[in-house]
C-alpha positions in Angstrom: -10.3 17.1 -18.5 -11.8 14.9 -21.4 -11.2 11.3 -21.4 -10.7 9.6 -24.6 -11.8 5.9 -23.8 -10.7 4.3 -27.2 -7.2 5.9 -26.7 -6.9 4.4 -23.3 -8.0 1.0 -24.5 -5.8 0.9 -27.5 -2.7 1.8 -25.3 -3.6 -1.1 -23.2 -3.9 -3.6 -25.8 -0.4 -2.5 -27.1 1.4 -2.6 -24.1 0.0 -6.1 -23.3 2.4 -7.6 -25.8 5.2 -6.6 -23.6 3.9 -8.4 -20.8 6.6 -11.0 -18.9 4.4 -14.0 -18.2 6.7 -17.2 -18.8 4.6 -19.1 -16.0 0.9 -18.4 -16.6 1.4 -17.2 -20.1 -1.6 -14.9 -19.3 -0.9 -11.3 -20.6 -2.3 -8.2 -19.1 -2.0 -4.7 -20.2 -3.0 -1.5 -18.5 -3.1 2.2 -19.4 -3.9 5.2 -16.9 -4.9 8.6 -17.3 -3.5 11.1 -14.7 -3.7 14.6 -13.9 -0.9 15.9 -16.1 -2.8 14.7 -19.3 -0.4 11.8 -20.1 -1.1 8.0 -20.6 1.0 5.5 -18.5 1.0 2.0 -19.5 2.2 -1.1 -17.7 1.9 -4.8 -18.3 2.1 -7.6 -16.0 5.4 -8.7 -14.7 5.6 -12.3 -13.2 8.4 -13.7 -11.3 9.5 -17.4 -10.2 8.6 -16.2 -6.5 5.1 -15.7 -7.3 4.4 -12.9 -4.4 7.1 -10.6 -6.5 4.7 -10.7 -9.4 3.3 -7.4 -10.4 -0.1 -6.7 -12.1 -0.3 -4.5 -15.2 -2.6 -2.1 -13.1 -0.2 -1.4 -10.5 2.7 -1.3 -13.0 0.9 1.5 -14.8 0.0 3.4 -11.7 3.3 3.2 -10.4 5.1 4.2 -13.5 3.0 7.5 -13.3 3.9 8.0 -9.6 7.1 7.6 -10.0 7.2 10.6 -12.5 5.4 12.9 -9.7 1.8 11.9 -10.9 -0.8 11.3 -8.0 -4.1 11.8 -9.2 -5.5 9.0 -11.4 -8.4 10.0 -13.8 -9.4 6.8 -15.7 -7.9 3.2 -16.3 -8.4 0.6 -18.8 -7.4 -2.9 -18.3 -7.4 -6.1 -21.0 -6.5 -9.7 -20.3 -5.3 -12.4 -22.8 -8.7 -13.9 -23.3 -12.0 -13.4 -24.9 -13.7 -12.6 -21.3 -13.6 -9.2 -19.6 -10.6 -9.1 -17.1 -11.2 -7.1 -14.0 -8.5 -5.8 -11.8 -7.8 -7.8 -8.6 -8.3 -6.8 -5.0 -5.1 -5.4 -4.8 -5.1 -3.3 -7.9 -8.3 -2.0 -6.8 -6.9 -0.7 -3.7 -3.7 1.1 -5.2 -6.4 2.5 -7.7 -8.3 4.0 -4.4 -4.9 5.1 -3.2 -4.4 7.6 -6.0 -7.8 8.3 -7.7 -8.8 11.8 -7.9 -12.2 10.5 -6.5 -14.3 7.4 -6.1 -16.0 8.2 -9.6 -12.9 7.5 -11.8 -13.5 5.4 -14.7 -12.2 1.7 -14.7 -12.5 0.6 -18.4 -12.7 -3.4 -18.7 -11.7 -4.5 -22.0 -12.6 -7.8 -23.8 -11.2 -6.2 -27.1 -11.0 -2.6 -29.1 -14.8 -2.7 -29.6 -16.0 -4.3 -26.5 -15.5 -2.9 -23.2 -17.3 -2.0 -20.0 -17.2 1.2 -18.0 -17.7 0.9 -14.0 -16.9 3.7 -11.4 -14.0 2.7 -8.8 -16.8 2.8 -6.3 -18.7 0.4 -8.0 -15.7 -1.9 -7.9 -14.5 -1.2 -4.5 -17.4 0.1 -2.5 -16.7 1.2 1.1 -12.8 1.3 0.3 -10.3 1.8 2.9 -8.5 5.2 2.1 -6.0 7.8 3.7 -9.3 9.7 4.3 -9.9 6.9 7.0 -6.5 7.4 8.7 -7.5 11.1 8.9 -4.4 12.2 7.0 
């Protein structure tokens, strides 16, 4: 399956505006491409009980999983800053759980024309996955 990086980047930028961030005011958007060829979007959703906050990447992935998808092929993420906003450790672990393989593309976006592409293995080397549980 061909990955249209620009389409993922634009989808992440678009959904970022839906973020619910009354506390940090820091909007994040993510767009995840899954095996069914669809792009699932997510934004960060904050909560007064900060532990209940959900990151954009997990929102996008959980959106896809709730529709029966299990194989993540690529994901783009953008924050509300002039810097690159990389996924947090928890999001990287969730990506590893659903990644088709450790070489999926993680697109870290500054703006529509400026982004870097890494593999999940570069971002989470030696990840703990279901393979380690011998499942």
